[in-house]
C-alpha positions as a Markdown table, in Angstrom:
| # | Residue | x | y | z |
|---|---|---|---|---|
| 1 | Met | -16.0 | 25.1 | 17.7 |
| 2 | Ser | -15.3 | 28.7 | 18.6 |
| 3 | Thr | -13.8 | 31.1 | 16.2 |
| 4 | Arg | -11.1 | 31.3 | 18.8 |
| 5 | Ser | -10.7 | 27.7 | 18.6 |
| 6 | Leu | -10.2 | 27.9 | 14.9 |
| 7 | Glu | -7.6 | 30.7 | 14.9 |
| 8 | Leu | -5.7 | 28.7 | 17.1 |
| 9 | Ser | -5.6 | 25.3 | 15.0 |
| 10 | Ala | -5.2 | 26.9 | 11.5 |
| 11 | Pro | -1.7 | 27.1 | 10.3 |
| 12 | His | 0.5 | 30.3 | 10.7 |
| 13 | Pro | -0.3 | 32.0 | 7.1 |
| 14 | Ser | 3.4 | 32.8 | 6.6 |
| 15 | Arg | 4.7 | 29.6 | 7.6 |
| 16 | Ser | 2.1 | 27.9 | 5.5 |
| 17 | Cys | 3.1 | 30.6 | 2.1 |
| 18 | Ala | 6.8 | 29.6 | 2.9 |
| 19 | Gly | 6.6 | 25.6 | 2.8 |
| 20 | Arg | 4.4 | 25.9 | -0.2 |
| 21 | Ala | 7.0 | 27.7 | -1.8 |
| 22 | Arg | 9.5 | 25.6 | -0.6 |
| 23 | Ala | 7.5 | 22.8 | -2.0 |
| 24 | Ala | 6.9 | 24.2 | -5.2 |
| 25 | Arg | 11.0 | 25.4 | -5.8 |
| 26 | Arg | 12.0 | 21.4 | -5.0 |
| 27 | Val | 9.1 | 20.3 | -7.7 |
| 28 | Arg | 10.6 | 22.9 | -10.1 |
| 29 | Trp | 14.0 | 21.6 | -9.5 |
| 30 | Arg | 12.9 | 17.8 | -10.0 |
| 31 | Leu | 11.6 | 18.6 | -13.6 |
| 32 | Gly | 14.7 | 20.1 | -14.4 |
| 33 | Glu | 13.3 | 23.9 | -14.4 |
| 34 | Pro | 14.8 | 26.9 | -12.7 |
| 35 | Pro | 13.2 | 28.1 | -10.0 |
| 36 | Gly | 13.0 | 31.9 | -10.8 |
| 37 | Asp | 11.6 | 32.8 | -7.3 |
| 38 | Gly | 14.5 | 35.1 | -6.6 |
| 39 | Ile | 15.9 | 32.7 | -3.5 |
| 40 | Pro | 19.6 | 31.9 | -3.6 |
| 41 | Met | 20.2 | 28.5 | -4.7 |
| 42 | Arg | 21.8 | 26.5 | -1.9 |
| 43 | Val | 24.6 | 24.3 | -3.3 |
| 44 | Leu | 26.4 | 21.5 | -2.0 |
| 45 | Leu | 30.0 | 21.1 | -4.7 |
| 46 | Val | 31.9 | 18.3 | -3.9 |
| 47 | Lys | 35.5 | 18.4 | -5.3 |
| 48 | Met | 37.9 | 17.1 | -2.9 |
| 49 | Ser | 41.2 | 16.8 | -4.5 |
| 50 | Ser | 43.7 | 17.1 | -6.4 |
| 51 | Leu | 45.7 | 20.3 | -5.3 |
| 52 | Gly | 45.6 | 21.8 | -9.1 |
| 53 | Asp | 42.0 | 20.4 | -9.7 |
| 54 | Val | 40.6 | 22.3 | -6.8 |
| 55 | Val | 43.0 | 25.3 | -7.9 |
| 56 | His | 41.1 | 24.8 | -11.3 |
| 57 | Thr | 37.6 | 24.9 | -10.1 |
| 58 | Leu | 38.1 | 28.1 | -8.3 |
| 59 | Pro | 36.8 | 30.3 | -11.7 |
| 60 | Ala | 33.9 | 28.1 | -11.7 |
| 61 | Val | 33.0 | 28.8 | -8.0 |
| 62 | Arg | 33.4 | 32.5 | -8.7 |
| 63 | Asp | 31.2 | 32.4 | -11.7 |
| 64 | Ala | 28.2 | 30.6 | -9.5 |
| 65 | Val | 28.6 | 33.0 | -6.5 |
| 66 | Arg | 28.3 | 36.1 | -9.1 |
| 67 | Gln | 24.9 | 34.4 | -10.1 |
| 68 | Gly | 23.6 | 34.2 | -6.5 |
| 69 | Ala | 24.7 | 30.7 | -5.7 |
| 70 | His | 25.0 | 29.9 | -2.0 |
| 71 | Ile | 27.7 | 27.0 | -1.7 |
| 72 | Asp | 29.1 | 24.8 | 0.6 |
| 73 | Trp | 32.5 | 23.0 | -0.5 |
| 74 | Val | 33.1 | 19.5 | 0.3 |
| 75 | Val | 37.3 | 19.4 | 0.1 |
| 76 | Glu | 40.0 | 17.3 | 1.4 |
| 77 | Glu | 41.1 | 18.5 | 4.5 |
| 78 | Ala | 44.7 | 18.9 | 3.0 |
| 79 | Tyr | 43.2 | 21.3 | 0.3 |
| 80 | Glu | 41.0 | 23.4 | 2.6 |
| 81 | Pro | 43.3 | 26.0 | 2.7 |
| 82 | Val | 42.4 | 26.6 | -1.2 |
| 83 | Ala | 38.9 | 26.7 | -0.8 |
| 84 | Ala | 39.2 | 29.1 | 1.6 |
| 85 | Leu | 40.6 | 31.8 | -0.9 |
| 86 | Ala | 37.1 | 31.3 | -2.7 |
| 87 | Gln | 35.3 | 34.3 | -1.9 |
| 88 | Gly | 31.9 | 33.9 | -1.3 |
| 89 | Val | 31.7 | 30.3 | -0.6 |
| 90 | His | 29.3 | 29.9 | 2.6 |
| 91 | Ala | 30.8 | 26.9 | 4.5 |
| 92 | Ile | 33.7 | 24.2 | 3.7 |
| 93 | Val | 32.9 | 20.8 | 4.7 |
| 94 | Pro | 37.0 | 19.0 | 4.7 |
| 95 | Val | 36.9 | 15.4 | 4.8 |
| 96 | Ala | 40.2 | 12.9 | 5.0 |
| 97 | Ile | 39.0 | 10.3 | 2.7 |
| 98 | Arg | 42.5 | 9.4 | 1.9 |
| 99 | Arg | 43.7 | 9.3 | 5.7 |
| 100 | Trp | 39.8 | 7.2 | 6.2 |
| 101 | Arg | 40.8 | 4.5 | 3.7 |
| 102 | Arg | 43.9 | 4.0 | 5.2 |
| 103 | Gln | 42.7 | 3.6 | 9.2 |
| 104 | Pro | 38.8 | 3.0 | 8.6 |
| 105 | Leu | 38.5 | 1.6 | 12.1 |
| 106 | Arg | 40.3 | 4.2 | 13.6 |
| 107 | Cys | 38.7 | 7.0 | 12.1 |
| 108 | Leu | 35.2 | 5.7 | 12.5 |
| 109 | Gly | 34.6 | 8.6 | 14.8 |
| 110 | Glu | 35.4 | 10.8 | 12.1 |
| 111 | Ile | 33.7 | 9.2 | 9.2 |
| 112 | Arg | 30.3 | 9.3 | 11.4 |
| 113 | Ala | 30.6 | 13.1 | 12.3 |
| 114 | Ala | 31.3 | 14.0 | 8.5 |
| 115 | Cys | 28.5 | 11.8 | 7.2 |
| 116 | Gln | 26.5 | 13.4 | 10.2 |
| 117 | His | 27.6 | 17.2 | 9.0 |
| 118 | Leu | 26.6 | 16.2 | 5.1 |
| 119 | Arg | 23.0 | 15.2 | 6.6 |
| 120 | Lys | 22.2 | 18.4 | 8.3 |
| 121 | Gly | 22.0 | 20.7 | 5.2 |
| 122 | Arg | 19.2 | 20.4 | 2.7 |
| 123 | Tyr | 20.6 | 21.7 | -0.7 |
| 124 | Asp | 18.7 | 22.4 | -4.0 |
| 125 | Leu | 21.7 | 21.1 | -5.8 |
| 126 | Val | 24.2 | 18.7 | -5.1 |
| 127 | Leu | 27.1 | 18.9 | -7.7 |
| 128 | Asp | 29.7 | 16.6 | -8.2 |
| 129 | Ala | 32.7 | 18.1 | -9.9 |
| 130 | Gln | 34.8 | 15.4 | -9.2 |
| 131 | Gly | 33.3 | 12.9 | -11.3 |
| 132 | Leu | 34.5 | 10.0 | -9.5 |
| 133 | Ile | 32.6 | 7.0 | -7.9 |
| 134 | Lys | 33.9 | 8.4 | -4.4 |
| 135 | Ser | 32.8 | 11.6 | -4.9 |
| 136 | Ala | 29.2 | 10.5 | -6.2 |
| 137 | Leu | 29.0 | 8.6 | -3.0 |
| 138 | Val | 29.9 | 11.6 | -0.9 |
| 139 | Gly | 27.2 | 13.4 | -2.8 |
| 140 | Leu | 24.5 | 10.7 | -2.2 |
| 141 | Leu | 25.1 | 11.5 | 1.8 |
| 142 | Ala | 24.1 | 14.9 | 1.3 |
| 143 | Arg | 20.0 | 15.6 | 1.3 |
| 144 | Gly | 19.5 | 17.4 | -2.1 |
| 145 | Thr | 16.7 | 18.2 | -4.3 |
| 146 | Val | 18.5 | 17.6 | -7.5 |
| 147 | Arg | 22.2 | 15.6 | -8.1 |
| 148 | Ala | 24.2 | 16.5 | -11.2 |
| 149 | Gly | 27.6 | 15.9 | -12.8 |
| 150 | Phe | 29.3 | 14.9 | -16.0 |
| 151 | Asp | 28.1 | 12.5 | -18.2 |
| 152 | Arg | 29.2 | 9.1 | -19.3 |
| 153 | Thr | 31.1 | 10.5 | -22.2 |
| 154 | Ser | 32.8 | 13.2 | -19.9 |
| 155 | Ile | 34.6 | 11.1 | -17.4 |
| 156 | Arg | 36.7 | 8.1 | -16.9 |
| 157 | Glu | 34.4 | 6.6 | -14.0 |
| 158 | Arg | 31.2 | 6.4 | -15.5 |
| 159 | Ala | 29.1 | 4.3 | -12.6 |
| 160 | Ala | 29.4 | 7.7 | -11.0 |
| 161 | Thr | 27.0 | 9.0 | -13.4 |
| 162 | Leu | 24.3 | 6.7 | -11.7 |
| 163 | Ala | 24.1 | 9.0 | -8.8 |
| 164 | Tyr | 23.0 | 12.1 | -11.0 |
| 165 | Arg | 19.9 | 13.4 | -11.9 |
| 166 | Arg | 21.3 | 15.5 | -14.3 |
| 167 | Arg | 24.1 | 14.8 | -16.4 |
| 168 | Val | 26.2 | 17.6 | -18.3 |
| 169 | Gln | 28.1 | 16.7 | -21.4 |
| 170 | Val | 31.5 | 19.0 | -21.8 |
| 171 | Pro | 34.2 | 17.7 | -23.9 |
| 172 | Arg | 36.7 | 15.9 | -22.3 |
| 173 | His | 39.8 | 17.6 | -24.4 |
| 174 | Ala | 38.9 | 21.1 | -23.1 |
| 175 | His | 40.6 | 22.8 | -20.3 |
| 176 | Ala | 40.0 | 21.8 | -17.0 |
| 177 | Ala | 38.6 | 25.0 | -15.8 |
| 178 | Met | 36.4 | 25.3 | -18.5 |
| 179 | Arg | 35.0 | 21.7 | -18.3 |
| 180 | Leu | 34.2 | 23.1 | -14.8 |
| 181 | Arg | 32.6 | 26.5 | -15.6 |
| 182 | Thr | 30.6 | 24.7 | -18.4 |
| 183 | Leu | 29.4 | 21.8 | -15.7 |
| 184 | Phe | 28.6 | 24.4 | -13.2 |
| 185 | Ala | 26.6 | 26.8 | -15.8 |
| 186 | Gln | 24.5 | 24.2 | -16.9 |
| 187 | Ala | 23.8 | 22.4 | -13.8 |
| 188 | Met | 22.5 | 25.8 | -12.5 |
| 189 | Asp | 21.0 | 27.0 | -15.2 |
| 190 | Tyr | 22.9 | 30.0 | -16.6 |
| 191 | Glu | 25.0 | 31.2 | -19.9 |
| 192 | Val | 28.6 | 29.6 | -20.0 |
| 193 | Pro | 31.0 | 32.1 | -19.3 |
| 194 | Thr | 33.3 | 32.1 | -22.2 |
| 195 | Gly | 35.7 | 35.4 | -20.9 |
| 196 | Thr | 39.1 | 34.7 | -19.2 |
| 197 | Pro | 38.9 | 32.6 | -16.1 |
| 198 | His | 39.0 | 34.9 | -12.8 |
| 199 | Phe | 40.3 | 32.9 | -9.6 |
| 200 | Gly | 38.7 | 35.8 | -7.2 |
| 201 | Ile | 42.2 | 35.0 | -5.2 |
| 202 | Ala | 45.4 | 37.7 | -5.7 |
| 203 | Gly | 49.0 | 37.7 | -4.2 |
| 204 | Gly | 48.9 | 41.3 | -4.4 |
| 205 | Arg | 52.4 | 42.7 | -5.4 |
| 206 | Ala | 55.6 | 41.4 | -4.5 |
| 207 | Thr | 57.3 | 41.8 | -1.2 |
| 208 | Arg | 60.0 | 39.1 | -1.3 |
| 209 | Asp | 62.4 | 39.0 | -3.5 |
| 210 | His | 62.4 | 35.6 | -3.9 |
| 211 | Thr | 62.0 | 32.9 | -6.9 |
| 212 | Val | 60.0 | 30.0 | -6.0 |
| 213 | Leu | 61.1 | 26.6 | -7.7 |
| 214 | Leu | 58.8 | 24.0 | -7.6 |
| 215 | His | 61.0 | 21.1 | -9.0 |
| 216 | Gly | 58.8 | 18.3 | -7.5 |
| 217 | Ala | 56.0 | 16.3 | -9.1 |
| 218 | Ala | 54.4 | 13.3 | -8.2 |
| 219 | Trp | 55.2 | 11.6 | -11.6 |
| 220 | Ser | 58.6 | 11.2 | -12.0 |
| 221 | Thr | 58.0 | 11.6 | -15.7 |
| 222 | Lys | 57.0 | 15.5 | -14.7 |
| 223 | Leu | 60.7 | 15.6 | -13.6 |
| 224 | Trp | 63.4 | 18.9 | -15.1 |
| 225 | Pro | 66.9 | 17.7 | -14.9 |
| 226 | Glu | 68.5 | 19.1 | -11.7 |
| 227 | Arg | 71.4 | 20.3 | -13.6 |
| 228 | His | 68.9 | 22.9 | -15.5 |
| 229 | Trp | 67.2 | 23.8 | -12.1 |
| 230 | Ile | 70.7 | 25.0 | -11.0 |
| 231 | Asp | 71.1 | 26.8 | -14.1 |
| 232 | Ile | 67.9 | 28.8 | -13.0 |
| 233 | Ala | 68.8 | 29.1 | -9.9 |
| 234 | Arg | 72.3 | 31.0 | -10.8 |
| 235 | Arg | 70.2 | 33.2 | -13.5 |
| 236 | Ala | 67.6 | 34.2 | -10.6 |
| 237 | Ala | 70.6 | 34.7 | -7.9 |
| 238 | Ala | 72.3 | 37.1 | -10.6 |
| 239 | Glu | 69.2 | 39.0 | -11.0 |
| 240 | Gly | 68.9 | 39.6 | -6.9 |
| 241 | Leu | 66.4 | 37.4 | -6.3 |
| 242 | Thr | 66.7 | 34.6 | -3.9 |
| 243 | Pro | 66.4 | 31.1 | -5.4 |
| 244 | Thr | 63.5 | 29.2 | -2.8 |
| 245 | Leu | 63.1 | 25.7 | -2.8 |
| 246 | Leu | 60.2 | 23.9 | -1.6 |
| 247 | Trp | 59.9 | 20.3 | -0.7 |
| 248 | Gln | 57.7 | 17.4 | 0.7 |
| 249 | Asp | 59.2 | 14.0 | 0.9 |
| 250 | Pro | 63.1 | 13.1 | 1.6 |
| 251 | Leu | 63.6 | 12.7 | -1.8 |
| 252 | Glu | 62.7 | 16.1 | -2.9 |
| 253 | Arg | 64.7 | 17.3 | 0.1 |
| 254 | Ala | 67.9 | 15.6 | -1.1 |
| 255 | Arg | 67.5 | 17.5 | -4.7 |
| 256 | Ala | 67.0 | 20.8 | -3.2 |
| 257 | Glu | 70.0 | 20.2 | -1.4 |
| 258 | Arg | 71.8 | 19.4 | -4.3 |
| 259 | Ile | 70.3 | 22.6 | -6.2 |
| 260 | Ala | 71.5 | 24.8 | -3.2 |
| 261 | Asp | 75.1 | 23.4 | -2.7 |
| 262 | Ala | 75.8 | 24.3 | -6.6 |
| 263 | Glu | 74.2 | 27.9 | -5.8 |
| 264 | Pro | 74.8 | 28.7 | -2.3 |
| 265 | Arg | 72.5 | 31.8 | -2.9 |
| 266 | Ala | 69.8 | 29.4 | -2.9 |
| 267 | Glu | 67.4 | 28.5 | 0.1 |
| 268 | Val | 65.9 | 25.1 | 1.4 |
| 269 | Cys | 62.9 | 26.0 | 3.2 |
| 270 | Glu | 61.9 | 24.1 | 5.8 |
| 271 | Arg | 59.2 | 21.5 | 5.4 |
| 272 | Met | 55.9 | 23.7 | 4.6 |
| 273 | Asp | 51.9 | 23.1 | 5.1 |
| 274 | Leu | 50.0 | 24.5 | 2.3 |
| 275 | Thr | 48.9 | 27.7 | 4.1 |
| 276 | Gly | 52.5 | 28.8 | 4.2 |
| 277 | Ala | 53.1 | 27.6 | 0.7 |
| 278 | Ile | 50.0 | 30.3 | 0.2 |
| 279 | Asp | 51.8 | 33.1 | 2.2 |
| 280 | Leu | 55.5 | 32.2 | 0.2 |
| 281 | Leu | 54.0 | 32.2 | -3.3 |
| 282 | Gly | 51.5 | 35.1 | -2.9 |
| 283 | Ala | 54.8 | 37.5 | -2.0 |
| 284 | Ser | 57.4 | 36.0 | -4.3 |
| 285 | Arg | 58.6 | 37.6 | -7.4 |
| 286 | Leu | 58.5 | 34.8 | -9.6 |
| 287 | Val | 57.6 | 31.0 | -9.7 |
| 288 | Val | 59.1 | 28.6 | -12.0 |
| 289 | Gly | 57.5 | 24.9 | -11.8 |
| 290 | Val | 56.8 | 21.8 | -13.4 |
| 291 | Asp | 53.1 | 20.6 | -13.9 |
| 292 | Thr | 52.0 | 20.6 | -10.2 |
| 293 | Gly | 49.6 | 22.3 | -8.1 |
| 294 | Leu | 51.6 | 24.4 | -6.1 |
| 295 | Ala | 52.7 | 26.4 | -9.8 |
| 296 | His | 48.9 | 26.4 | -10.5 |
| 297 | Leu | 48.3 | 27.9 | -7.2 |
| 298 | Gly | 51.1 | 30.6 | -8.1 |
| 299 | Ala | 49.4 | 31.5 | -11.4 |
| 300 | Ala | 46.2 | 31.7 | -9.8 |
| 301 | Met | 47.5 | 34.4 | -7.1 |
| 302 | Gly | 48.8 | 36.4 | -10.0 |
| 303 | Arg | 52.4 | 35.9 | -9.7 |
| 304 | Pro | 54.5 | 35.7 | -12.9 |
| 305 | Thr | 54.6 | 31.6 | -13.2 |
| 306 | Val | 56.4 | 29.6 | -15.9 |
| 307 | Met | 55.2 | 25.9 | -15.9 |
| 308 | Leu | 56.9 | 23.7 | -18.0 |
| 309 | Phe | 55.1 | 20.5 | -19.6 |
| 310 | Gly | 56.6 | 17.3 | -20.9 |
| 311 | Pro | 53.9 | 14.4 | -20.7 |
| 312 | Thr | 50.9 | 16.7 | -19.3 |
| 313 | Asp | 48.9 | 18.6 | -22.1 |
| 314 | Pro | 49.2 | 22.7 | -21.4 |
| 315 | Gln | 46.0 | 22.9 | -23.5 |
| 316 | Arg | 44.0 | 20.5 | -20.6 |
| 317 | Thr | 45.5 | 21.7 | -17.6 |
| 318 | Gly | 48.0 | 24.5 | -18.3 |
| 319 | Cys | 48.2 | 27.2 | -15.7 |
| 320 | Leu | 46.2 | 30.2 | -16.3 |
| 321 | Gly | 46.4 | 33.6 | -14.9 |
| 322 | Glu | 47.3 | 37.3 | -16.5 |
| 323 | Arg | 51.1 | 36.6 | -15.8 |
| 324 | Ala | 51.1 | 33.0 | -16.5 |
| 325 | Val | 53.2 | 31.0 | -19.3 |
| 326 | Asn | 53.2 | 27.5 | -20.2 |
| 327 | Leu | 56.3 | 25.9 | -22.1 |
| 328 | Asn | 55.5 | 22.7 | -23.3 |
| 329 | Ser | 58.4 | 19.9 | -25.5 |
| 330 | Glu | 58.3 | 19.7 | -29.3 |
| 331 | Leu | 58.9 | 16.2 | -29.2 |
| 332 | Pro | 56.2 | 14.3 | -31.3 |
| 333 | Cys | 55.3 | 11.8 | -28.5 |
| 334 | Ala | 54.4 | 14.7 | -26.0 |
| 335 | Pro | 52.2 | 14.9 | -24.5 |
| 336 | Cys | 52.0 | 11.0 | -23.4 |
| 337 | Leu | 49.9 | 11.6 | -20.1 |
| 338 | Ser | 52.1 | 8.9 | -18.8 |
| 339 | Arg | 53.5 | 8.3 | -15.7 |
| 340 | Arg | 56.3 | 6.1 | -17.5 |
| 341 | Cys | 58.4 | 7.2 | -20.6 |
| 342 | Arg | 58.5 | 5.1 | -23.1 |
| 343 | His | 60.7 | 7.1 | -25.5 |
| 344 | Pro | 63.6 | 4.8 | -27.1 |
| 345 | Asp | 66.3 | 6.9 | -25.4 |
| 346 | Ala | 64.7 | 6.8 | -22.0 |
| 347 | Val | 64.1 | 3.0 | -22.0 |
| 348 | Ala | 67.5 | 2.7 | -23.4 |
| 349 | Thr | 69.7 | 4.7 | -20.7 |
| 350 | Ser | 67.1 | 4.2 | -17.9 |
| 351 | Arg | 67.7 | 8.0 | -17.3 |
| 352 | Pro | 65.3 | 9.2 | -14.5 |
| 353 | Val | 63.9 | 12.6 | -16.6 |
| 354 | Pro | 62.2 | 11.6 | -19.9 |
| 355 | Pro | 63.5 | 13.4 | -22.9 |
| 356 | Cys | 60.8 | 15.7 | -23.6 |
| 357 | Leu | 61.3 | 17.9 | -20.4 |
| 358 | Ala | 65.1 | 17.7 | -20.9 |
| 359 | Gly | 64.8 | 19.3 | -24.2 |
| 360 | Ile | 63.4 | 22.3 | -22.5 |
| 361 | Ala | 66.0 | 24.7 | -21.9 |
| 362 | Pro | 66.8 | 27.3 | -19.1 |
| 363 | Glu | 67.3 | 29.7 | -21.7 |
| 364 | Ala | 64.0 | 29.5 | -23.0 |
| 365 | Val | 62.8 | 29.6 | -19.2 |
| 366 | Trp | 64.5 | 32.3 | -18.3 |
| 367 | Arg | 63.6 | 34.6 | -21.2 |
| 368 | Leu | 60.2 | 34.0 | -20.3 |
| 369 | Ala | 60.3 | 34.4 | -17.0 |
| 370 | Ser | 62.0 | 37.6 | -17.2 |
| 371 | Ala | 59.0 | 39.3 | -19.9 |
| 372 | Ala | 56.3 | 37.9 | -17.5 |
| 373 | Met | 58.1 | 40.0 | -14.5 |
| 374 | Gln | 58.7 | 43.1 | -16.8 |
| 375 | Arg | 54.6 | 42.6 | -17.5 |
| 376 | Glu | 54.0 | 42.9 | -13.4 |
| 377 | Arg | 56.6 | 45.9 | -13.3 |
| 378 | Ser | 54.6 | 47.5 | -16.2 |
| 379 | Gly | 51.4 | 46.7 | -15.4 |
């Protein structure tokens, strides 16, 4: 065989070296060793819902990007605008599992396209930050060298851990944002950050004299009495701020209209998508809300925010931000973490609002709100 033919049949040196490097990298990952080759780690993040959970993921994403990770994010289509706020995310992969489960045959084409999209990329790490069976299954659709997630002691749906090669133990009582920062750090082999979480987004300075009142919630036990919302609306209006009420369903719209009827200077918004809500929150002077995703988002955007807690625990899911304040009930039964109030007074009277939240006085809320706005003015 001639020298010429030898040259033609030999593999290209650079391709051979690159192939060997990629293979060695995959082996090191499978052995649980960081590659240490300076190549950005390709990560597929699976964190699909809910709105508050997606917001709480932003600090961990920021940490990982600062460590050089190259992140693609699988998220429910409804929450894509929040994932898009994360600086440094390479690509967002929207899914619609909630809608697909309702109409699987009608959405078969979408489901097939999403599966094909997940199979296109190759990742060093597939990180399930949701800890559910459905999120573990989504992660299995992707091609990843290593799959990681919480261990059995750290999540409710323990069967999800069967999908992971690397399992991370994180205290269940820790704050959701810190749990995620710990998961990311241990899965990607960098030191767990201990400083104040930063979301990497900001609403900037207020450009509208609005106080956004987030009165709706998925749990009936998270609702604050309407009379208290009316009180806050009047206090805001007296300070020259327009009380602005959002709503997502007919019940919330009716409540918003009743509050606005009692305070004529209040405004009831048209039904808003998440992008519109982000714009409104980011430009508003103040946000007051129960434990709901939009209130978490307002705090993450740096807006003065007061969040009210009854059945849920601010130590685990409280809003975070330099101008955010969590106000919780002092009743001994709170937080009960229940969608149904079992307090004797609530059971006896069938009151729609639980005593834990009913006991949070508007005066206390407005005092904290005023202090938060003052910190922004002087800050």
